[in-house]
VEXKE-438776 format. One record per residue (C-alpha): x negated, y negated, z negated; residue in three letters. Coordinates in pm, whole numbers, plus 50000, padded with zeros to 5 digits. Layout:
BEGIN
@u: X | v: Y | w: Z | aa: ALA
...
This chain:
BEGIN
@u: 07199 | v: 48233 | w: 33095 | aa: UNK
@u: 07016 | v: 48164 | w: 33398 | aa: UNK
@u: 07060 | v: 48286 | w: 33774 | aa: UNK
@u: 06778 | v: 48517 | w: 33890 | aa: UNK
@u: 06697 | v: 48694 | w: 34258 | aa: UNK
@u: 06814 | v: 49021 | w: 34234 | aa: UNK
@u: 06572 | v: 49293 | w: 34417 | aa: UNK
@u: 06624 | v: 49633 | w: 34448 | aa: UNK
@u: 06437 | v: 49740 | w: 34137 | aa: UNK
@u: 06697 | v: 49524 | w: 33967 | aa: UNK
@u: 07006 | v: 49725 | w: 34101 | aa: UNK
@u: 06774 | v: 50046 | w: 34043 | aa: UNK
@u: 06818 | v: 49960 | w: 33670 | aa: UNK
@u: 07139 | v: 49854 | w: 33660 | aa: UNK
@u: 07226 | v: 50169 | w: 33843 | aa: UNK
@u: 07064 | v: 50393 | w: 33586 | aa: UNK
@u: 07189 | v: 50194 | w: 33275 | aa: UNK
@u: 07533 | v: 50222 | w: 33450 | aa: UNK
@u: 07492 | v: 50590 | w: 33471 | aa: UNK
@u: 07372 | v: 50685 | w: 33108 | aa: UNK
@u: 07626 | v: 50434 | w: 32949 | aa: UNK
@u: 07348 | v: 50247 | w: 32771 | aa: UNK
@u: 06983 | v: 50280 | w: 32744 | aa: UNK
@u: 06650 | v: 50165 | w: 32633 | aa: UNK
@u: 06381 | v: 50045 | w: 32886 | aa: UNK
@u: 06193 | v: 50355 | w: 32803 | aa: UNK
@u: 06526 | v: 50581 | w: 32885 | aa: UNK
@u: 06560 | v: 50400 | w: 33252 | aa: UNK
@u: 06171 | v: 50473 | w: 33328 | aa: UNK
@u: 06221 | v: 50864 | w: 33225 | aa: UNK
@u: 06558 | v: 50871 | w: 33433 | aa: UNK
@u: 06400 | v: 50703 | w: 33744 | aa: UNK
@u: 06104 | v: 50917 | w: 33703 | aa: UNK
@u: 06338 | v: 51237 | w: 33704 | aa: UNK
@u: 06571 | v: 51148 | w: 33952 | aa: UNK
@u: 06499 | v: 50871 | w: 34218 | aa: UNK
@u: 06111 | v: 50854 | w: 34202 | aa: UNK
@u: 06068 | v: 51090 | w: 34544 | aa: UNK
@u: 06281 | v: 50782 | w: 34740 | aa: UNK
@u: 06232 | v: 50500 | w: 34529 | aa: UNK
@u: 05943 | v: 50466 | w: 34296 | aa: UNK
@u: 05905 | v: 50179 | w: 34059 | aa: UNK
@u: 05606 | v: 50108 | w: 33811 | aa: UNK
@u: 05671 | v: 50142 | w: 33445 | aa: UNK
@u: 05607 | v: 49772 | w: 33403 | aa: UNK
@u: 05844 | v: 49677 | w: 33624 | aa: UNK
@u: 06115 | v: 49854 | w: 33460 | aa: UNK
@u: 06040 | v: 49683 | w: 33160 | aa: UNK
@u: 06023 | v: 49311 | w: 33342 | aa: UNK
@u: 06364 | v: 49388 | w: 33479 | aa: UNK
@u: 06520 | v: 49475 | w: 33173 | aa: UNK
@u: 06409 | v: 49144 | w: 33032 | aa: UNK
@u: 06520 | v: 48957 | w: 33361 | aa: UNK
@u: 06866 | v: 49104 | w: 33350 | aa: UNK
@u: 06902 | v: 49026 | w: 33025 | aa: UNK
@u: 06827 | v: 48646 | w: 33030 | aa: UNK
@u: 07037 | v: 48646 | w: 33336 | aa: UNK
@u: 07366 | v: 48787 | w: 33170 | aa: UNK
@u: 07395 | v: 49114 | w: 33355 | aa: UNK
@u: 07256 | v: 49328 | w: 33043 | aa: UNK
@u: 07359 | v: 49313 | w: 32678 | aa: UNK
@u: 07129 | v: 49431 | w: 32426 | aa: UNK
@u: 07172 | v: 49576 | w: 32063 | aa: UNK
@u: 06930 | v: 49714 | w: 31833 | aa: UNK
@u: 06961 | v: 50078 | w: 31708 | aa: UNK
@u: 06946 | v: 50078 | w: 31353 | aa: UNK
@u: 06719 | v: 50259 | w: 31145 | aa: UNK
@u: 06430 | v: 50449 | w: 31293 | aa: UNK
@u: 06205 | v: 50285 | w: 31593 | aa: UNK
@u: 06475 | v: 49984 | w: 31614 | aa: UNK
@u: 06516 | v: 50052 | w: 31998 | aa: UNK
@u: 06646 | v: 49824 | w: 32212 | aa: UNK
@u: 06986 | v: 49984 | w: 32369 | aa: UNK
@u: 07130 | v: 49789 | w: 32666 | aa: UNK
@u: 07463 | v: 49809 | w: 32860 | aa: UNK
@u: 07610 | v: 49642 | w: 33150 | aa: UNK
@u: 07821 | v: 49346 | w: 33105 | aa: UNK
@u: 08093 | v: 49256 | w: 33321 | aa: UNK
@u: 07890 | v: 49023 | w: 33491 | aa: UNK
@u: 07658 | v: 49308 | w: 33581 | aa: UNK
@u: 07891 | v: 49569 | w: 33669 | aa: UNK
@u: 08013 | v: 49357 | w: 33926 | aa: UNK
@u: 07672 | v: 49275 | w: 34094 | aa: UNK
@u: 07608 | v: 49641 | w: 34091 | aa: UNK
@u: 07942 | v: 49702 | w: 34297 | aa: UNK
@u: 07898 | v: 49429 | w: 34532 | aa: UNK
@u: 07535 | v: 49577 | w: 34611 | aa: UNK
@u: 07669 | v: 49936 | w: 34667 | aa: UNK
@u: 07945 | v: 49812 | w: 34878 | aa: UNK
@u: 07696 | v: 49621 | w: 35097 | aa: UNK
@u: 07626 | v: 49771 | w: 35416 | aa: UNK
@u: 07332 | v: 49551 | w: 35541 | aa: UNK
@u: 07039 | v: 49742 | w: 35692 | aa: UNK
@u: 06689 | v: 49664 | w: 35566 | aa: UNK
@u: 06390 | v: 49824 | w: 35785 | aa: UNK
@u: 06211 | v: 50095 | w: 35608 | aa: UNK
@u: 05863 | v: 50012 | w: 35510 | aa: UNK
@u: 05673 | v: 50311 | w: 35576 | aa: UNK
@u: 05322 | v: 50350 | w: 35386 | aa: UNK
@u: 05187 | v: 50705 | w: 35475 | aa: UNK
@u: 04809 | v: 50725 | w: 35420 | aa: UNK
@u: 04761 | v: 51022 | w: 35665 | aa: UNK
@u: 04904 | v: 50836 | w: 35931 | aa: UNK
@u: 04708 | v: 50520 | w: 35889 | aa: UNK
@u: 04387 | v: 50747 | w: 35868 | aa: UNK
@u: 04463 | v: 50884 | w: 36214 | aa: UNK
@u: 04531 | v: 50532 | w: 36321 | aa: UNK
@u: 04148 | v: 50466 | w: 36260 | aa: UNK
@u: 04018 | v: 50767 | w: 36378 | aa: UNK
@u: 04040 | v: 51044 | w: 36102 | aa: UNK
@u: 04020 | v: 51398 | w: 36237 | aa: UNK
@u: 04339 | v: 51583 | w: 36270 | aa: UNK
@u: 04185 | v: 51915 | w: 36244 | aa: UNK
@u: 04068 | v: 51802 | w: 35899 | aa: UNK
@u: 04363 | v: 51637 | w: 35782 | aa: UNK
@u: 04655 | v: 51852 | w: 35906 | aa: UNK
@u: 04605 | v: 52160 | w: 35739 | aa: UNK
@u: 04630 | v: 51975 | w: 35380 | aa: UNK
@u: 04919 | v: 51771 | w: 35521 | aa: UNK
@u: 05115 | v: 52091 | w: 35640 | aa: UNK
@u: 05026 | v: 52260 | w: 35275 | aa: UNK
@u: 05133 | v: 51954 | w: 35071 | aa: UNK
@u: 05450 | v: 51893 | w: 35293 | aa: UNK
@u: 05559 | v: 52270 | w: 35274 | aa: UNK
@u: 05500 | v: 52285 | w: 34883 | aa: UNK
@u: 05742 | v: 52007 | w: 34823 | aa: UNK
@u: 05991 | v: 52132 | w: 35084 | aa: UNK
@u: 06005 | v: 52422 | w: 34900 | aa: UNK
@u: 06063 | v: 52232 | w: 34553 | aa: UNK
@u: 06330 | v: 52031 | w: 34741 | aa: UNK
@u: 06500 | v: 52359 | w: 34876 | aa: UNK
@u: 06489 | v: 52543 | w: 34526 | aa: UNK
@u: 06613 | v: 52250 | w: 34349 | aa: UNK
@u: 06916 | v: 52241 | w: 34597 | aa: UNK
@u: 06968 | v: 52608 | w: 34558 | aa: UNK
@u: 06965 | v: 52585 | w: 34152 | aa: UNK
@u: 07170 | v: 52265 | w: 34083 | aa: UNK
@u: 07327 | v: 52168 | w: 34424 | aa: UNK
@u: 07675 | v: 52251 | w: 34315 | aa: UNK
@u: 07630 | v: 51993 | w: 34010 | aa: UNK
@u: 07542 | v: 51719 | w: 34186 | aa: UNK
@u: 07767 | v: 51430 | w: 34302 | aa: UNK
@u: 07795 | v: 51374 | w: 34685 | aa: UNK
@u: 07569 | v: 51077 | w: 34675 | aa: UNK
@u: 07292 | v: 51286 | w: 34511 | aa: UNK
@u: 07319 | v: 51607 | w: 34738 | aa: UNK
@u: 07288 | v: 51323 | w: 35045 | aa: UNK
@u: 06941 | v: 51197 | w: 34873 | aa: UNK
@u: 06852 | v: 51541 | w: 34813 | aa: UNK
@u: 06912 | v: 51640 | w: 35169 | aa: UNK
@u: 06744 | v: 51318 | w: 35289 | aa: UNK
@u: 06417 | v: 51466 | w: 35109 | aa: UNK
@u: 06453 | v: 51839 | w: 35270 | aa: UNK
@u: 06490 | v: 51664 | w: 35630 | aa: UNK
@u: 06205 | v: 51411 | w: 35557 | aa: UNK
@u: 05982 | v: 51701 | w: 35468 | aa: UNK
@u: 06054 | v: 51950 | w: 35722 | aa: UNK
@u: 06007 | v: 51634 | w: 35993 | aa: UNK
@u: 05651 | v: 51600 | w: 35827 | aa: UNK
@u: 05580 | v: 51951 | w: 35867 | aa: UNK
@u: 05664 | v: 52002 | w: 36239 | aa: UNK
@u: 05460 | v: 51669 | w: 36283 | aa: UNK
@u: 05160 | v: 51753 | w: 36085 | aa: UNK
@u: 05191 | v: 52094 | w: 36282 | aa: UNK
@u: 05190 | v: 51933 | w: 36596 | aa: UNK
@u: 04910 | v: 51683 | w: 36537 | aa: UNK
@u: 04688 | v: 51995 | w: 36431 | aa: UNK
@u: 04769 | v: 52174 | w: 36758 | aa: UNK
@u: 04661 | v: 51908 | w: 36981 | aa: UNK
@u: 04351 | v: 51938 | w: 37176 | aa: UNK
@u: 04032 | v: 51703 | w: 37107 | aa: UNK
@u: 04095 | v: 51393 | w: 37344 | aa: UNK
@u: 04403 | v: 51500 | w: 37440 | aa: UNK
@u: 04615 | v: 51217 | w: 37568 | aa: UNK
@u: 04910 | v: 51094 | w: 37407 | aa: UNK
@u: 05188 | v: 51251 | w: 37617 | aa: UNK
@u: 05537 | v: 51180 | w: 37635 | aa: UNK
@u: 05727 | v: 51017 | w: 37355 | aa: UNK
@u: 05899 | v: 51294 | w: 37152 | aa: UNK
@u: 05686 | v: 51559 | w: 37278 | aa: UNK
@u: 05615 | v: 51684 | w: 36958 | aa: UNK
@u: 05986 | v: 51764 | w: 36874 | aa: UNK
@u: 06029 | v: 51955 | w: 37183 | aa: UNK
@u: 05706 | v: 52169 | w: 37052 | aa: UNK
@u: 05853 | v: 52326 | w: 36749 | aa: UNK
@u: 05695 | v: 52641 | w: 36660 | aa: UNK
@u: 06023 | v: 52789 | w: 36525 | aa: UNK
@u: 06132 | v: 52767 | w: 36890 | aa: UNK
@u: 06508 | v: 52703 | w: 37014 | aa: UNK
@u: 06783 | v: 52794 | w: 36787 | aa: UNK
@u: 07045 | v: 52659 | w: 36578 | aa: UNK
@u: 06988 | v: 52305 | w: 36428 | aa: UNK
@u: 06871 | v: 52300 | w: 36063 | aa: UNK
@u: 07153 | v: 52355 | w: 35853 | aa: UNK
@u: 07206 | v: 52090 | w: 35578 | aa: UNK
@u: 07287 | v: 52154 | w: 35214 | aa: UNK
@u: 07552 | v: 52399 | w: 35157 | aa: UNK
@u: 07850 | v: 52195 | w: 35070 | aa: UNK
@u: 07970 | v: 52307 | w: 34693 | aa: UNK
@u: 08279 | v: 52168 | w: 34559 | aa: UNK
@u: 08233 | v: 51823 | w: 34415 | aa: UNK
@u: 08052 | v: 51852 | w: 34082 | aa: UNK
@u: 08090 | v: 51649 | w: 33787 | aa: UNK
@u: 07776 | v: 51467 | w: 33775 | aa: UNK
@u: 07795 | v: 51088 | w: 33904 | aa: UNK
@u: 07423 | v: 50967 | w: 33852 | aa: UNK
@u: 07272 | v: 50957 | w: 34193 | aa: UNK
@u: 07163 | v: 50643 | w: 34416 | aa: UNK
@u: 07085 | v: 50643 | w: 34784 | aa: UNK
@u: 06759 | v: 50496 | w: 34917 | aa: UNK
@u: 06780 | v: 50105 | w: 34979 | aa: UNK
@u: 06498 | v: 49885 | w: 35088 | aa: UNK
@u: 06413 | v: 49538 | w: 34962 | aa: UNK
């Protein structure tokens, strides 16, 4: 057994295997794409590499499924479960590393009139998907899963507002005051956006909130 430096992808793998009970690297890859990918994506190759590292460190155990494809099925060891609990209990803040291609293009002089309509349409589409998901399965999600979905909904609303503001500005217009766009929401004054409706606690416990490296 050897010590390894655990990163956020390490804990993502531990968390998914813990939620599933046991899983192959392929199962982890599929579940990550199905659940946490909107706020924490991980390359497929990294999933397999993390499984090997965690096995070597003694945080996962492995058995071979008899017959058929002879799949590797992994479970958390006591050490792996303790490491996951410690990470979940750690309140340390790590700054978000934002990577928005559209914002990078604005920085280098791209035309807002060209990019803003596309950005508004795409963020609206994603927002509708998240809101539809909240309506369809919100009552089945754990509290943490609902909060992660709420993050996605609020983020997409913010991006729609931001790109509307970018597209509405005149060419050559100055920067304005900080937060100006927030005061110019096209929806006008009214009650703050309502979050996800709070259903009774559902049975599922698979979710995990976003965390940085």
